[in-house]
C-alpha positions, 0 to 999 in steps of 0.5 A: 319945213312942209317938206320936212312935215312930209318926211317925217309923216312918211318914217313914221308911217313906216315905223308904224307899219314895221310895228303893226300891220293888223287886218281887220273885220272887212280883211282890210289889211290895215296899213297907215303906210297905205297912206302916205299918197296923201300926206301933201295934201294932208300936209299942204292943203292941196288936191287929193290925188285919186290915188291918196282918194283909193287909198283912203277909202280902203284905210276907213276902217282903220281910221279909228284904230290909228286916231287911237296911236299916239303916233299918228293922231294927230295927222290922222285927225288934223282938220287938213285930214278931215277935208282930204276924208271930206274931199276923198267922199270918204268921211271921217269915221265917228269915232 
């Protein structure tokens, strides 16, 4: 079941990436696919990798935008995603 959820998450991220890649004020390329290294930590409550934390910090300016996207909202705003962000030292912004 977990592998299926990870696969679905990866597909959703890919579809969003294909449809919309934008740049924020801080010149960060908003690309939810960049958060794929965090998928396992979010879905299985494992400790996030250093790559996950790096990508999460890089994509932090984009999180509010991702949370507004119905395809990503459930995953991005999940308690596990917030726990991963906290563990990485990059708490979610107040959107």
